[in-house]
C-alpha positions as CSV (number, residue, x, y, z in Angstrom):
1,M,0.0,0.0,0.0
2,N,1.3,3.5,-0.9
3,V,0.7,6.5,1.4
4,V,0.9,9.0,-1.6
5,D,-1.8,7.0,-3.5
6,I,-4.1,7.2,-0.4
7,I,-3.6,10.9,0.1
8,R,-4.3,11.5,-3.7
9,K,-7.4,9.3,-3.5
10,K,-8.9,11.4,-0.6
11,R,-7.7,14.7,-2.2
12,D,-9.7,13.8,-5.3
13,G,-12.8,13.1,-3.2
14,Y,-12.9,9.3,-3.3
15,V,-14.0,7.1,-0.4
16,L,-11.2,5.3,1.5
17,E,-11.4,1.7,2.4
18,K,-10.9,0.3,6.0
19,D,-7.5,-1.2,5.2
20,E,-6.3,2.1,3.8
21,I,-7.3,4.1,6.9
22,D,-5.8,1.3,9.1
23,F,-2.6,1.6,7.1
24,L,-2.4,5.4,7.6
25,I,-3.1,5.4,11.4
26,S,-0.8,2.4,12.1
27,G,2.0,4.0,10.0
28,Y,1.6,7.4,11.7
29,T,1.5,6.0,15.3
30,K,4.6,3.9,14.6
31,N,6.4,6.9,13.1
32,E,6.6,5.2,9.7
33,I,4.6,8.0,8.1
34,P,6.1,11.4,8.6
35,D,4.2,14.5,9.9
36,Y,4.2,16.2,6.4
37,Q,2.4,13.3,4.7
38,F,-0.1,12.8,7.5
39,S,-0.7,16.6,7.5
40,A,-1.5,16.3,3.8
41,F,-4.0,13.5,4.5
42,L,-5.7,15.6,7.3
43,M,-6.1,18.6,5.0
44,A,-7.5,16.3,2.2
45,A,-10.0,14.9,4.7
46,Y,-10.8,18.4,6.0
47,L,-11.5,19.7,2.5
48,K,-13.2,16.7,0.9
49,G,-14.9,15.3,4.1
50,M,-15.5,11.7,5.1
51,N,-18.7,9.7,4.9
52,P,-20.2,7.9,8.0
53,K,-18.5,4.6,7.1
54,E,-15.0,6.3,6.7
55,T,-15.6,8.1,10.0
56,S,-16.3,4.8,11.8
57,Y,-13.2,3.2,10.2
58,L,-11.1,6.1,11.3
59,T,-12.6,5.9,14.9
60,N,-11.9,2.1,14.9
61,S,-8.3,2.6,13.9
62,M,-7.7,5.3,16.5
63,L,-9.4,3.2,19.1
64,H,-7.3,0.2,18.4
65,S,-4.0,2.2,18.5
66,G,-4.0,1.6,22.2
67,K,-5.8,-0.4,25.0
68,I,-9.5,-0.8,25.2
69,L,-10.5,-1.1,28.9
70,N,-12.5,-4.2,29.8
71,L,-14.7,-3.3,32.7
72,N,-16.7,-6.6,32.7
73,S,-15.3,-7.4,36.2
74,I,-17.2,-4.4,37.5
75,P,-20.9,-5.0,37.8
76,G,-23.4,-2.5,36.4
77,I,-24.0,-0.5,33.2
78,K,-21.3,2.0,32.5
79,I,-22.5,5.4,31.1
80,D,-20.4,8.5,30.4
81,K,-21.2,12.1,29.3
82,H,-19.2,14.2,26.8
83,S,-19.5,17.9,26.3
84,T,-18.0,19.7,23.3
85,G,-16.9,22.5,25.7
86,G,-18.0,25.9,26.8
87,V,-17.5,28.7,29.2
88,G,-18.5,27.9,32.8
89,D,-19.4,24.3,31.8
90,K,-18.7,22.2,35.0
91,T,-21.4,19.7,34.4
92,S,-19.1,16.6,34.7
93,L,-18.3,17.5,38.3
94,I,-22.0,17.5,39.2
95,I,-23.6,14.8,37.1
96,A,-21.0,12.1,37.8
97,P,-21.9,12.1,41.5
98,I,-25.6,12.4,40.8
99,A,-25.7,9.5,38.3
100,T,-23.4,7.3,40.5
101,A,-25.6,8.0,43.6
102,A,-28.5,6.7,41.5
103,G,-26.7,3.4,40.8
104,I,-24.9,4.1,37.5
105,K,-21.2,3.3,36.9
106,V,-19.5,6.4,35.5
107,P,-16.0,6.0,34.0
108,M,-14.9,9.4,32.8
109,I,-11.8,10.3,30.8
110,S,-11.8,14.0,30.7
111,G,-9.7,16.8,29.0
112,R,-8.0,20.0,29.8
113,G,-9.0,23.5,28.7
114,L,-8.9,24.1,25.0
115,G,-8.8,27.7,23.6
116,H,-11.4,29.8,25.5
117,T,-13.1,26.8,27.1
118,G,-12.2,25.4,30.5
119,G,-11.2,21.7,31.1
120,T,-12.6,19.3,33.7
121,L,-9.1,18.1,34.7
122,D,-8.0,21.7,35.4
123,K,-11.1,22.2,37.5
124,L,-10.6,19.0,39.5
125,E,-6.9,19.7,40.0
126,S,-7.7,22.9,41.8
127,I,-8.8,20.6,44.7
128,P,-5.6,20.2,46.8
129,G,-4.1,16.7,46.6
130,I,-6.4,15.3,44.0
131,R,-4.9,13.0,41.3
132,T,-6.2,12.7,37.8
133,D,-3.1,10.8,36.4
134,L,-4.2,7.4,37.7
135,S,-3.0,4.1,36.3
136,I,-5.5,1.8,34.6
137,K,-5.4,-0.4,37.7
138,E,-6.1,2.6,40.0
139,Y,-8.9,3.7,37.6
140,K,-10.6,0.3,37.8
141,N,-10.2,0.1,41.6
142,I,-11.8,3.5,42.2
143,L,-14.6,2.8,39.7
144,K,-15.3,-0.4,41.6
145,K,-15.2,1.2,45.0
146,C,-17.0,4.6,44.3
147,G,-18.9,4.0,41.1
148,A,-17.2,6.9,39.3
149,V,-13.8,8.0,38.5
150,L,-12.5,11.1,36.5
151,I,-9.0,10.9,35.0
152,G,-7.0,12.3,32.0
153,Q,-6.1,10.4,28.9
154,T,-3.3,8.0,29.5
155,K,-0.5,7.1,27.0
156,D,-2.2,3.7,26.6
157,I,-5.7,5.0,25.6
158,A,-6.1,6.0,22.0
159,P,-2.5,7.3,21.6
160,A,-3.2,8.0,17.9
161,D,-5.7,10.6,19.0
162,K,-3.1,12.4,21.1
163,M,-0.7,12.5,18.1
164,I,-3.2,13.4,15.5
165,Y,-4.8,16.2,17.6
166,A,-1.5,17.9,18.2
167,L,-1.0,17.9,14.4
168,R,-4.5,19.1,13.7
169,D,-4.0,22.0,16.1
170,V,-1.1,23.3,14.0
171,T,-2.4,22.5,10.5
172,A,-5.8,24.3,10.7
173,T,-7.7,21.1,10.5
174,V,-9.4,21.1,14.0
175,E,-12.9,22.1,12.8
176,S,-13.5,18.9,10.7
177,I,-16.6,17.1,11.8
178,P,-15.3,13.6,10.9
179,L,-12.0,14.3,12.6
180,I,-13.8,15.7,15.7
181,T,-16.0,12.6,15.8
182,A,-13.2,10.1,15.6
183,S,-11.2,12.1,18.3
184,I,-14.1,12.1,20.7
185,M,-15.4,8.6,20.1
186,S,-12.1,6.8,20.0
187,K,-11.4,8.0,23.6
188,K,-14.9,7.4,24.8
189,L,-15.1,3.9,23.4
190,A,-11.8,3.0,25.0
191,E,-13.2,3.7,28.4
192,G,-15.3,0.5,28.3
193,I,-18.7,2.2,28.3
194,D,-22.1,0.8,27.4
195,G,-23.7,4.2,26.6
196,L,-23.0,7.9,26.2
197,V,-24.9,11.1,26.8
198,L,-23.7,13.9,24.5
199,D,-23.9,17.7,25.2
200,V,-23.1,19.5,22.0
201,K,-22.8,23.2,22.6
202,T,-23.8,25.9,20.1
203,G,-23.5,29.7,20.2
204,S,-20.9,32.5,20.8
205,G,-19.0,30.5,23.4
206,A,-19.0,27.2,21.6
207,F,-16.8,25.7,18.9
208,M,-19.9,25.1,16.8
209,K,-21.2,28.7,16.4
210,N,-24.4,27.8,14.6
211,E,-27.0,25.2,15.3
212,K,-26.8,23.6,11.9
213,D,-23.1,22.6,12.4
214,A,-24.0,21.4,15.9
215,V,-26.7,19.1,14.5
216,Q,-24.3,17.8,11.9
217,L,-21.7,17.0,14.5
218,T,-24.3,15.4,16.7
219,N,-25.6,13.2,13.9
220,S,-22.0,12.1,13.1
221,L,-21.3,11.2,16.7
222,I,-24.6,9.3,17.0
223,S,-24.0,7.4,13.7
224,T,-20.5,6.4,14.9
225,A,-21.8,5.3,18.4
226,K,-24.4,3.2,16.6
227,A,-21.7,1.6,14.4
228,F,-20.1,0.3,17.7
229,N,-23.5,-0.8,19.2
230,K,-23.4,1.9,21.9
231,K,-26.6,3.5,23.3
232,V,-26.5,7.3,22.9
233,I,-28.7,10.4,23.7
234,A,-27.6,13.8,22.5
235,F,-28.6,17.3,23.7
236,I,-27.9,20.4,21.7
237,T,-27.5,23.2,24.3
238,D,-27.0,26.9,24.3
239,M,-23.6,28.5,24.8
240,N,-24.5,32.2,24.1
241,Q,-23.8,33.0,27.7
242,P,-21.8,31.3,30.5
243,L,-23.3,28.2,32.0
244,G,-24.0,28.9,35.7
245,N,-22.5,32.1,37.2
246,Y,-18.9,31.1,37.9
247,I,-16.0,30.9,35.5
248,G,-12.5,29.7,36.6
249,N,-11.2,26.5,38.1
250,W,-11.8,26.6,41.9
251,L,-14.8,29.0,41.4
252,E,-16.4,26.3,39.3
253,V,-15.7,23.6,41.9
254,Y,-17.3,26.0,44.4
255,E,-20.4,26.4,42.3
256,S,-20.6,22.6,41.8
257,I,-20.6,22.2,45.6
258,L,-23.5,24.7,45.9
259,I,-25.5,22.8,43.2
260,L,-24.7,19.4,44.8
261,K,-25.8,20.6,48.2
262,G,-29.0,22.0,46.7
263,E,-28.1,25.5,47.7
264,K,-28.2,27.0,44.2
265,K,-30.6,26.4,41.4
266,N,-30.0,28.1,38.0
267,D,-29.4,27.1,34.4
268,L,-26.5,24.9,35.4
269,Y,-28.7,23.0,37.8
270,D,-31.4,22.6,35.2
271,L,-29.0,21.2,32.6
272,C,-27.3,18.9,35.1
273,I,-30.6,17.4,36.0
274,K,-31.4,16.8,32.3
275,L,-28.1,15.2,31.5
276,A,-28.0,13.1,34.7
277,G,-31.6,12.0,34.0
278,A,-30.6,10.8,30.5
279,M,-27.6,8.9,32.0
280,I,-29.9,7.2,34.6
281,F,-32.3,6.3,31.8
282,L,-29.5,4.8,29.5
283,G,-28.2,2.9,32.6
284,G,-31.6,1.2,33.0
285,K,-32.5,2.8,36.3
286,S,-35.5,4.6,35.0
287,K,-38.2,3.9,32.3
288,S,-37.8,7.4,30.7
289,I,-35.6,10.5,30.7
290,E,-38.2,12.3,32.7
291,E,-38.3,9.6,35.4
292,G,-34.5,9.8,35.4
293,E,-34.7,13.5,36.0
294,S,-36.9,12.9,39.1
295,I,-34.4,10.4,40.4
296,A,-31.5,12.9,39.7
297,N,-33.4,15.6,41.6
298,E,-33.9,13.2,44.5
299,Q,-30.1,12.5,44.8
300,I,-29.5,16.2,45.5
301,K,-32.5,16.5,47.9
302,N,-31.5,13.5,50.0
303,G,-27.8,14.5,50.1
304,K,-26.5,11.4,48.4
305,A,-25.0,13.2,45.4
306,F,-22.9,15.5,47.6
307,K,-21.8,12.5,49.7
308,K,-20.8,10.7,46.6
309,F,-18.7,13.7,45.4
310,L,-16.8,13.7,48.7
311,E,-16.2,10.0,48.2
312,I,-14.8,10.4,44.7
313,V,-12.6,13.3,45.7
314,K,-11.2,11.4,48.7
315,A,-10.6,8.2,46.6
316,Q,-8.6,10.2,44.1
317,G,-6.4,11.7,46.9
318,G,-8.2,15.1,47.3
319,D,-8.5,17.0,50.5
320,V,-12.2,16.8,51.3
321,S,-11.9,19.5,54.0
322,Y,-12.0,22.1,51.1
323,I,-15.2,20.5,49.8
324,R,-16.8,20.5,53.2
325,N,-15.6,24.0,54.0
326,P,-14.9,25.8,50.7
327,E,-14.6,29.2,52.4
328,K,-11.1,28.1,53.7
329,Y,-9.7,27.9,50.1
330,P,-7.0,30.6,49.4
331,K,-8.3,33.8,47.8
332,A,-6.8,35.6,44.8
333,S,-4.6,38.6,45.7
334,Y,-6.7,41.0,43.7
335,N,-10.4,41.4,42.9
336,K,-12.5,44.0,41.2
337,I,-16.3,44.6,41.2
338,I,-17.6,45.5,37.8
339,K,-20.8,47.6,38.0
340,S,-23.4,48.3,35.2
341,T,-23.2,51.8,33.8
342,V,-26.7,51.6,32.2
343,N,-30.3,50.7,32.9
344,G,-31.8,48.1,30.7
345,Y,-32.1,44.4,29.9
346,L,-29.1,42.1,29.2
347,K,-29.3,41.5,25.5
348,T,-26.1,39.6,24.5
349,V,-22.9,38.3,26.0
350,N,-19.8,37.7,24.0
351,T,-19.1,34.4,25.7
352,F,-16.0,33.7,23.6
353,E,-14.4,37.0,24.8
354,L,-15.6,36.3,28.4
355,G,-13.7,32.9,28.3
356,M,-10.6,34.7,26.9
357,A,-10.9,37.3,29.7
358,A,-10.9,34.5,32.3
359,I,-7.7,33.1,30.6
360,E,-6.0,36.5,30.8
361,L,-6.8,36.5,34.5
362,G,-4.9,33.2,34.8
363,A,-7.8,30.7,34.7
364,G,-6.4,29.1,31.5
365,R,-3.4,28.8,29.3
366,M,-2.2,31.3,26.7
367,K,0.7,29.0,25.9
368,K,1.0,25.2,26.4
369,E,3.6,25.7,29.2
370,D,1.6,28.3,31.2
371,K,0.6,27.4,34.8
372,I,-3.0,27.8,35.7
373,D,-4.0,30.0,38.7
374,P,-6.9,28.0,40.4
375,T,-8.1,31.1,42.2
376,A,-8.5,33.3,39.1
377,G,-11.8,33.8,37.3
378,I,-15.1,35.7,37.0
379,I,-18.4,35.6,38.8
380,F,-21.0,36.8,36.3
381,N,-24.2,37.6,38.1
382,Y,-26.8,38.0,35.3
383,K,-28.4,36.1,32.5
384,I,-29.7,37.3,29.1
385,G,-33.2,38.8,29.6
386,D,-32.5,40.0,33.2
387,K,-33.3,43.6,34.1
388,I,-30.2,45.5,35.3
389,E,-30.0,48.9,36.8
390,N,-27.2,51.4,36.7
391,G,-24.9,50.6,39.6
392,N,-25.8,46.9,39.9
393,V,-22.9,44.5,40.3
394,L,-22.6,42.9,36.9
395,A,-19.5,40.8,37.7
396,E,-16.6,40.3,40.0
397,I,-13.1,39.4,38.6
398,F,-10.3,37.7,40.5
399,S,-6.6,37.3,39.8
400,N,-3.1,37.2,41.3
401,D,-2.0,39.4,38.4
402,K,-2.8,43.1,39.0
403,K,-2.2,44.1,35.4
404,A,-4.6,41.4,34.2
405,I,-7.3,42.8,36.5
406,L,-6.9,46.3,35.0
407,N,-6.9,44.9,31.4
408,V,-10.0,42.8,31.9
409,E,-11.8,45.7,33.7
410,K,-11.2,48.0,30.8
411,R,-12.7,45.7,28.2
412,F,-15.5,44.2,30.3
413,N,-18.4,46.6,29.2
414,K,-17.6,45.7,25.6
415,L,-18.4,42.0,26.4
416,V,-22.1,42.8,27.1
417,E,-24.9,44.6,25.2
418,F,-28.0,46.0,26.8
419,S,-31.5,46.8,25.4
420,K,-34.1,49.3,26.6
421,N,-36.8,46.8,25.6
422,K,-37.5,43.4,27.3
423,V,-35.4,40.6,25.9
424,N,-36.4,36.9,25.7
425,P,-33.8,34.6,27.2
426,P,-32.3,31.9,24.9
427,K,-33.7,28.4,25.1
428,L,-31.2,26.3,27.2
429,I,-31.9,23.0,25.5
430,K,-32.4,23.5,21.8
431,R,-32.9,19.9,20.8
432,I,-32.7,16.3,22.1
433,I,-31.7,13.7,19.5
434,K,-32.0,10.0,20.4
435,Q,-30.3,7.1,18.5
436,G,-32.3,6.2,15.4
437,E,-34.2,9.6,15.2
C-alpha cells in the first residue's frame, strides 16, 4: 500500500477503504509515516470530508491504536457524558456524583482547557491533593469502589488521537466534523462504556457557532456510536452565555458544591438534572428520561450526590476538607467589582471573549507551558433577559496578576450589550436527539 496514493485518493474526493485508513493510522503512530504526509491527509479529509463509514473506520483505527478497557469485572451498566466544551461548563463535576448515587457506573476520561473553554481536569486539580493521572489499575479500583472516576487520557488509551490532535492543532484542521467525531469517540469507546450522553454546545462560546453545524456533529457522533453498538442520547444546548455564574477552576468547583448541596438552582442546575436524567435512563435505572430527572433531583435533595462527590474526591487523593468548607480555600490577591453603567435588559454576552478574559486573569493557558491559577476567574451575576439597573454589580473578577485585572476591567463593558426593551432569554436545550431519530 502506498501512502501517496491514499492521500491522492482522498484529495480527489474518493472514499477510503478500511485497510487504507488502518494503514495510515498504524503507520503514523509507529512513526513510519512522517508528519508532512499525515498533514496532507488531514487537509484532504478536512476539505473533501469523510462519509459515515469512513468516520467509523477512522474511529476504529484510532481506538485500536491503544488499550480498550475491559470493565466486565465491575458489575453495572457504564455510562459517560461528553460535552464539546463551553464557558462555565462544569457539568461533569456535578452529574458524575448524581448518576453514581442513582446506581450508574460512570467511567470518565476528561480533558484540559482548550482555547477559550475550561477543562474538567484543570477544575478538578484545583482541589488540593487530587490526582487525575491514575494508572488503569487505580482507575478500575476507584470505579469499583466509588462507582465513578475522573481521569485524564493516559498514554495507553487512543494514543493515535493524542498524536493526531497535536498535528490538527497546527495544521488548521481542527474544525472537521469527521476528525472531531473520531477524536471524541475513540477516547470514549476506549473507556469500556455501554452508553454515552452527549452535550453538543452551540453559540458564541462554543466551537460550533451555529445550530446547523452542531446538529451535523451530533448526527455524526450518533452514527459512529451506533456503528459500535453503543446507546446514545444527545442534547444540543445553548452557549450564548456562560453556564452557571462562575468561570474559573476553583470558582467552578465551588459552584458545583453549591449545586450538589441543593443551595443553588440556576441554568447549570437545570442542565445537570437533564443530563444526569438521561444517564440514569440509559443505565436502565428509569423507564424514561423524565423519570431519570426525578431520580437525579432526589439524589440532590437527600444529600447522596454531595456525599458521593466527597467519596470520589477522597478516593482520588483530594483533601475533602476544602469541599466541606470551601470558604477556607485561598483567595486571589486582587479582585475588582464591575458595575453596570446603564439601565436596561441584558441582550447579548460575547461568551468567547468572556472565556478569553478568564484566561487572561490566569484561569487558562495562553501557551501550552503556562501554569493555571486556580483562584483566578469571573463571577458573572446575570443572564440574558435579566433587568439590570445602573450601579448593579454585573460581575466580579479575580486574579493574582494586577495588570490582568486592569486589562479585563477596561474591556468588560464591551463584552455585554443592553437593550431598553424586554429581551427573551435563549432556550437552554435546543434539541434532544436519540439514537435512530
